[in-house]
C-alpha positions as CSV (number, residue, x, y, z in Angstrom):
1,M,4.5,-12.0,-10.9
2,T,3.2,-12.4,-7.4
3,V,1.6,-9.9,-5.0
4,V,0.9,-11.0,-1.4
5,C,-1.2,-8.9,1.0
6,A,-0.4,-8.8,4.7
7,E,-2.4,-7.3,7.5
8,N,0.6,-6.2,9.6
9,V,4.4,-6.1,9.8
10,Q,4.7,-9.6,11.2
11,S,2.6,-11.1,8.5
12,A,4.6,-9.2,5.8
13,V,7.8,-10.6,7.1
14,Q,6.4,-14.2,7.1
15,V,5.2,-13.9,3.5
16,A,8.5,-12.2,2.4
17,E,10.2,-15.5,3.3
18,F,8.5,-17.0,0.2
19,R,10.1,-14.3,-2.0
20,P,7.1,-12.8,-3.8
21,D,7.6,-9.9,-6.2
22,Y,5.5,-7.6,-4.0
23,V,4.3,-7.5,-0.5
24,A,1.3,-5.2,0.1
25,V,0.5,-4.1,3.7
26,E,-3.2,-3.6,4.2
27,P,-4.7,-3.3,7.7
28,P,-8.1,-5.0,7.3
29,E,-9.9,-2.4,9.3
30,L,-9.1,0.3,6.8
31,I,-9.9,-1.6,3.6
32,G,-12.7,0.0,1.6
33,G,-12.9,2.8,4.2
34,N,-12.6,6.6,4.0
35,V,-9.3,6.9,5.9
36,S,-6.1,5.9,4.2
37,V,-3.5,3.8,5.9
38,T,-1.0,6.6,5.1
39,T,-3.0,8.9,7.5
40,A,-4.3,6.4,10.0
41,N,-1.1,4.4,10.5
42,P,2.0,5.6,8.6
43,A,4.3,3.8,11.0
44,I,3.0,0.4,9.8
45,I,4.1,1.3,6.3
46,E,7.6,2.4,7.3
47,K,8.1,-0.6,9.5
48,T,6.8,-3.0,6.8
49,V,9.2,-1.6,4.2
50,E,12.1,-1.9,6.6
51,A,11.3,-5.4,7.8
52,V,10.6,-6.8,4.3
53,K,13.8,-5.3,2.9
54,K,15.8,-7.0,5.7
55,V,14.3,-10.3,4.6
56,N,14.9,-9.7,0.9
57,G,15.9,-6.4,-0.6
58,S,14.5,-7.2,-4.0
59,I,10.9,-7.4,-2.8
60,S,8.9,-4.3,-3.5
61,V,6.5,-3.1,-0.9
62,L,3.1,-1.6,-1.7
63,C,0.4,-0.3,0.7
64,G,-3.3,-0.3,0.4
65,A,-6.4,0.2,2.5
66,G,-8.3,3.5,2.1
67,V,-6.0,4.9,-0.6
68,K,-8.1,7.2,-2.7
69,T,-6.2,10.4,-3.6
70,G,-3.0,11.6,-5.1
71,E,-2.0,12.8,-1.6
72,D,-2.3,9.2,-0.4
73,V,-0.1,7.9,-3.2
74,K,2.5,10.6,-2.6
75,A,2.5,9.8,1.2
76,A,2.9,6.1,0.5
77,I,5.9,6.7,-1.7
78,D,7.4,9.2,0.8
79,L,7.0,6.4,3.4
80,G,9.2,4.1,1.3
81,T,6.8,2.0,-0.8
82,S,7.2,1.3,-4.4
83,G,3.5,2.1,-5.0
84,V,0.0,1.4,-3.9
85,L,-2.6,-1.3,-4.1
86,L,-6.1,0.0,-4.6
87,A,-9.6,-0.9,-5.8
88,S,-12.6,0.6,-4.1
89,G,-11.3,4.2,-4.3
90,V,-11.6,3.9,-8.1
91,V,-14.3,1.3,-8.5
92,K,-16.7,3.1,-6.2
93,A,-15.9,6.6,-7.5
94,K,-18.6,8.5,-9.2
95,D,-16.1,9.4,-11.9
96,P,-13.4,6.6,-12.1
97,K,-11.4,8.4,-14.7
98,A,-11.1,11.5,-12.5
99,A,-10.2,9.3,-9.6
100,L,-7.4,7.7,-11.5
101,L,-6.1,11.0,-12.7
102,D,-6.1,12.4,-9.2
103,L,-4.1,9.3,-8.0
104,V,-1.3,10.1,-10.4
105,K,-1.2,13.9,-10.4
106,R,1.3,14.2,-7.5
107,L,3.8,11.8,-8.9
């Protein structure tokens, strides 16, 4: 199984040509930050999903960068992704278990 991260729509389309299982859109300026891509730039998520699906409809699209809450996860799915890619939102949390539970509570 392969997951390839892309910083923008154009990069996502380029990596989709290699037919990975997942393409994750992650604007670098938002990685590890306090603002989720779902809030800062929801259009990049929608455009990436649309563009990747045009290349290959079997590729699942994820989003990452600043995703920390269940609201962020719900927004990502509402914008067309299959899920999220995350790390610092859980790893840096004071209570990682509570952070994980919050991430799934709106699904």
